[in-house]
C-alpha positions in Angstrom: 320.6 225.8 170.6 318.7 226.6 167.4 318.6 230.1 166.0 315.4 230.7 164.0 315.9 232.3 160.5 313.4 235.0 159.8 312.5 235.5 156.1 311.2 239.0 155.4 307.6 239.0 154.3 308.3 240.8 151.1 310.7 238.1 149.8 308.6 235.0 150.9 306.4 234.9 147.8 309.2 235.5 145.2 311.4 232.9 147.0 308.5 230.3 146.9 308.0 231.0 143.2 311.7 230.6 142.4 311.9 227.4 144.4 308.9 226.0 142.7 310.3 226.9 139.2 313.6 225.2 140.0 311.8 222.1 141.2 309.6 222.0 138.1 312.7 222.5 135.9 314.5 219.5 137.5 311.4 217.4 137.2 311.1 218.3 133.5 314.8 217.4 132.9 314.4 214.1 134.7 311.1 213.2 132.9 312.4 214.1 129.4 315.9 212.8 129.9 317.0 210.8 126.8 317.6 207.4 128.5 317.9 205.6 125.2 320.7 207.8 124.0 322.4 207.5 127.4 322.1 203.7 127.3 323.7 203.6 123.8 326.4 206.2 124.7 327.6 204.4 127.9 327.7 201.0 126.2 329.7 202.5 123.3 332.2 204.0 125.7 332.6 200.8 127.7 333.1 198.9 124.4 335.8 201.4 123.3 337.6 201.5 126.6 337.6 197.8 127.2 338.0 196.5 123.6 335.4 193.9 124.4 332.0 193.1 122.8 329.2 193.9 125.3 326.0 191.9 125.1 323.0 193.0 127.3 320.0 190.8 128.2 317.8 193.7 129.1 318.0 197.3 130.3 315.7 199.8 132.1 315.6 203.4 133.2 315.7 204.1 136.9 314.7 207.2 139.0 315.9 209.9 139.0 318.5 209.6 136.2 320.0 206.1 136.0 320.2 203.2 133.6 320.5 199.5 134.7 321.6 196.6 132.5 321.0 193.0 133.5 322.5 189.7 132.3 325.5 191.3 130.8 328.2 189.3 129.0 331.6 190.8 128.1 333.2 188.9 125.2 336.9 189.2 124.4 338.7 188.8 121.0 340.0 185.4 122.0 336.6 184.0 123.0 336.8 184.5 126.7 333.6 185.8 128.4 332.8 187.6 131.7 329.3 187.4 133.1 327.8 190.3 135.1 324.5 190.1 136.9 323.8 193.8 136.7 325.5 197.1 135.8 324.0 200.4 137.0 325.0 203.9 135.9 323.6 206.8 138.0 324.0 210.3 136.6 324.3 213.5 138.6 321.3 215.7 137.6 322.9 219.2 138.2 326.2 218.2 136.4 324.2 216.9 133.5 322.3 220.2 133.2 325.7 222.0 133.2 327.0 219.7 130.4 329.5 217.8 132.5 329.6 214.2 133.6 329.3 212.9 137.2 328.4 209.2 137.1 328.3 206.6 139.8 328.8 203.0 138.6 327.9 199.7 140.4 328.8 196.3 138.8 327.5 193.2 140.5 329.0 189.8 139.6 327.2 186.4 140.0 327.6 184.0 143.0 327.8 186.8 145.6 326.8 185.6 149.0 326.2 189.2 150.3 325.2 192.4 148.4 328.5 194.1 149.5 330.6 191.3 148.0 331.4 190.5 144.4 331.0 194.0 143.0 332.8 197.0 141.7 331.9 200.5 142.8 333.1 203.3 140.6 332.8 207.0 139.8 333.5 208.8 136.5 333.9 212.6 136.2 334.5 214.4 132.9 334.4 217.9 131.7 331.9 217.0 128.9 329.9 214.1 127.5 332.2 214.1 124.4 335.1 213.3 126.9 337.0 216.4 125.7 339.1 217.7 128.5 340.0 216.4 132.0 338.5 213.1 133.1 338.8 211.1 136.3 337.9 207.5 137.1 337.8 205.9 140.6 337.1 202.3 141.3 336.9 200.0 144.3 336.7 196.1 144.0 335.0 194.3 146.8 335.5 190.5 147.3 335.5 189.5 143.6 336.0 185.9 142.7 338.9 186.1 140.2 337.9 182.8 138.5 334.9 184.6 137.1 337.1 187.2 135.4 340.3 185.2 134.6 339.0 181.7 134.2 341.8 180.8 131.9 344.5 181.7 134.4 342.9 181.5 137.9 340.8 178.7 139.5 340.4 180.5 142.8 341.0 183.8 144.5 339.2 186.7 146.2 340.2 190.2 144.9 339.8 193.5 146.7 341.4 196.8 145.9 341.0 200.4 144.7 342.4 202.7 142.1 342.3 206.2 140.7 343.2 207.3 137.1 343.2 210.8 135.5 343.4 212.1 132.0 344.2 215.7 131.2 343.0 215.6 127.6 340.8 213.7 125.3 340.4 210.0 126.1 340.7 208.5 122.6 341.3 204.9 121.5 345.1 205.6 121.4 345.1 207.6 124.7 342.8 205.3 126.8 345.8 203.6 128.4 347.7 206.8 129.1 347.1 209.4 131.8 348.2 209.1 135.5 346.9 206.7 138.1 347.7 204.7 141.2 346.3 201.2 141.9 346.6 198.7 144.7 345.0 195.3 145.3 345.0 192.3 147.6 344.2 188.7 146.6 343.5 186.0 149.2 343.5 182.2 148.7 344.9 182.5 145.1 345.3 179.4 142.9 346.9 179.9 139.5 346.3 177.6 136.6 349.4 176.4 134.6 350.5 179.2 132.2 353.2 179.6 129.4 356.6 180.3 130.9 359.6 180.5 128.6 359.5 177.4 126.4 357.5 175.4 128.9 354.5 175.6 131.2 354.4 176.5 134.8 352.9 174.3 137.4 349.7 175.2 139.2 350.6 177.6 142.1 348.8 178.4 145.3 349.3 181.5 147.6 347.6 182.5 150.8 347.9 186.2 150.2 349.2 188.4 147.3 349.4 192.2 147.5 350.2 194.5 144.6 350.7 198.3 144.0 351.4 200.2 140.8 351.8 203.8 139.7 351.1 204.6 136.0 352.0 207.6 133.9 351.6 207.9 130.2 351.1 204.2 129.6 354.2 203.2 131.6 353.3 201.5 134.9 355.9 201.2 137.6 355.1 198.0 139.6 356.3 199.2 142.9 355.6 196.1 144.8 354.0 192.7 144.3 354.4 190.2 147.2 353.0 186.7 147.6 353.3 183.9 150.2 351.7 180.5 150.6 352.3 176.8 150.6 354.3 177.0 147.3 356.7 179.6 148.8 357.0 183.4 148.5 357.9 185.9 145.8 358.4 189.6 145.1 358.1 191.4 141.8 359.2 194.9 140.8 359.7 196.6 137.5 357.7 198.1 134.7 354.8 197.3 132.3 354.2 199.3 129.2 350.4 199.3 128.6 349.2 198.8 125.1 346.2 197.3 123.2 345.4 194.5 123.5 346.4 194.5 127.2 347.7 190.9 127.1 350.3 192.0 124.6 351.7 194.7 127.0 355.6 194.3 127.2 356.9 193.3 130.6 360.3 194.2 132.2 360.0 192.7 135.7 362.5 191.5 138.2 361.2 188.4 140.1 362.6 186.9 143.3 361.3 183.6 144.4 361.9 181.6 147.6 360.4 178.2 146.7 358.6 176.0 149.2 358.8 172.3 149.4 355.5 172.0 147.4 356.9 174.2 144.5 360.2 172.2 144.3 358.3 169.0 144.0 355.9 170.4 141.3 358.8 171.7 139.2 360.7 168.4 139.4 357.7 166.5 138.2 357.5 168.8 135.1 361.1 168.3 134.2 362.4 171.7 135.4 365.8 171.9 137.0 365.6 171.0 140.7 365.2 173.9 143.1 366.2 173.7 146.7 363.4 174.7 149.1 364.3 178.0 150.9 367.0 179.0 148.5 366.2 182.3 146.7 366.0 182.4 142.9 366.1 185.6 140.9 365.2 186.1 137.3 363.5 188.5 134.8 360.2 188.3 133.0 360.5 190.0 129.6 358.3 190.3 126.5 354.5 190.2 126.1 352.3 189.5 129.1 350.6 186.6 127.5 353.9 184.7 126.7 356.8 186.2 128.7 360.3 184.8 128.4 362.5 184.1 131.4 366.0 185.6 131.6 368.5 184.8 134.4 
């Protein structure tokens, strides 16, 4: 049942004028929005937050208030590069008028079979464009091929997950890795390239499924659970990671428990490692920087 709403005759004309004025004001804001400044500001914030050099092939303004970048390359300090097909930032009109930030992000990676795959959806909320005051970031990863992000360490693996991070104060260069957040992820069909391990190098490792969850507070992340299983065996990891810049230098304090499979035992033996009996648990610690951890038993 629909109840008709009767608008008194005496307020119809003022209401129509007010509605028209608001509509014209919004159109004026959209048509005169400084897209060039927005383009430069967002790229500057991405560069500051990631510590990477961002190169853009081309960019364009989108209706109503959005900027899209295409053929984007993120270059790290050690020469690694991540290619992105497109990155779109869509701005909330009313929050922008009020001086706050409400921005939806969509990052599309190459080699995606379907539009819903190979992308990151995110949302950024902040009290001001100067990032003074509370700020919140949400992100969701959808079927991302890890080899496109971590080519040096991963040859195969599909990532999906989600996370939420909040900052109460200014997000500066020194505070960017602080705040509070929760993150969880799942990787399927993961194949790791050999990586430094102690004084040697690990073998290539394959896992059918890996799950991870972490809670971060003031740059200290509690790794509550990391589990993996596959043809090379199974493992669990718990402990802490102290986040710092650059991220690959973040100190680890992790407890690792491994139940090697037949495949892993054979790989370790061929590399000169002490023989491991398949099915017998092995426990050790990973300590030191993330890019070159040392093993302690």
